[in-house]
C-alpha positions, 0 to 999 in steps of 0.5 A: 770164350767167343771171339769176334769174326774179325778175330777168327778171320785173322787168326786162321789166315795168319796160321795158313800163311805161317804154314804155307806161305805161298798160299798168300800169293795164290789168294791175291791172283784168285781174288783179282781174277774173280774181280776183273772176270765178271767186269769184263763180261758186262762190258763186252756185249756193250763194246761188240754192239758199239763196234757194229754201230761204229762201222769201223770194222778193223777198230771193232775187231781190235776192241773185240780181241783185246777185250777177249784176250783180257777175259781169256787172261783173267780166266786163266789166272783165275783157274790157276789161283783157285786150283792152288788155292784149293790144294793149299786149303785142304792141306791146311785143314789136314794141319789142323786136324793134326794140330788138334789131335796133338793139342788134345793129347797134351792138355789135361784129363779133365778137358777131354772127359767131362765140363764145357771143354768136353762139349767145345772139343766134340764140336770142334772136331765136328766142325772139321768134318764135311770136307769143304764144308769144314770150318777152316774152309769156310773161315777162309773162303767167305772173307774172299767171297766178301772182298770180291763181292764189295769190290765188284759193288763199287765198280758196278756202282760206278757204272751205275752211277753214270746213268742215275746216281739215285738208281744205285741208292734205291737198289742199295735201300732194297738190299739192306732190306734183304739183309734184315731178312737174312738176319731173321733167318740167321736168328732162327737157324742159331735157335734151331741149332740147340734144339737139334742138338739136344734132340740129336743126342736124344735119338743118338742115345736111343740108336745106341741103346737098340744096338746094345746086345746086353740090353736085349736081357732087360728088354725081355725080363721087364717087358720093355719093347712097348715102352721102347717103341712108345719112347721111340715114337715119341722122340722121333715125332718131336724131331719131325715136328721141329723140322717142319716148323723150321722148314716152314720159316726157312721157306717163309724167308726164301719167299720173301727174298724172292719177292724182294728180288723180283721187286728190285730187279723188275723196278730197275729193269723197267727204268733201263727199257723206259730209258732206252725207248726215250733214246736216253741211253743207246743199244750198246749203253742198255746192254752194259747197264742191264749187265751192270744192274744184273751183276749189282744185285748179285754182288749185293745179295752176296755180301749180305749172304756171305756175311750171314754165312760168316757169323754162323761159321764163327761160332764154330770156328771159336770152339775149334780155336779155343781147342787149339789154345787150351793150356797143356799140362806143362802150362798148368804147372802140373808136370816138370818140363824134364819129365814132360820132354822125355819118356817116364820111367818106373822104379821098383825098388825094395819090393816084395810079393808073392802068391801065398807061399810063393815068393815072386819079388823078394827085395830085388835090386832096383829095376827100371821100366821105361814107360814106352818099353813092352 
């Protein structure tokens, strides 16, 4: 079953807030700090230049001091909130891994040994590896990135809209072109993922075969050395060709994005310089708009990249969620609740057994053995 992006985001956030409720407050502090800090950053140069041009020393110093204090407070709250969030989300990853192991021990044997469920379980565990690259971290971090980038986008659009509304429209149109390029990259990456998965299985099997000492006898007896070397060359050669083909596509995408960014930023900066030379905007305004354009481009690119990465992470999130939602043996109706909740017992009653003529058991009294006894 594949879940929607929104469904998986809500699932992981509800899970986190149920296990570690305080993380919701830290998330709010972190997001607010990440929105306000860059906004203060683009205003600061304009405030400094405006204070210098005004010639009022005390007023200028007061404005600079207030802006600096605002940046200092935002930075402090951001660092504190980010630290607490990072600690909580790492602990949450441990909780999820523990819950996944427990769920696997409670579900039917066939889910973990064969069939589509086995593949889902293996991929689910693999998705939780890699530390900060684990799927739980990505499904929590990317939505926050989207909120921050979207909020900053609207803030910067307001600043640029004061200058020229059509400038915002042009920058936004070019950003949609960038989104189309990233969708193409995602399509290639998803297609390559399946090919790489098959290649990885072949390579892993080959490695296990080479490390298997029992296979060494067969290799010698049947003179399989040359055949194995030819097979290894074929498998690794196929993988190298796949890597090269995939890398060429990724380089092409990066080049298209680079050229698009040059076109977008070059056009915007050129217009700013032209307006400043004509006296339509002041030097302080030029600095503010210059920072806003730079930030606008970055945040729009951030929205596109983050959503693109979120779509890739959603496939792994669906696998992990499927593992956590596998029905256990009690839900399947295979085991009575009383037996499921307490240790099982084995009862020997009216049992006889012998080795030849030597009697081992000869109709003894009933013997109960707890399954957890040694």
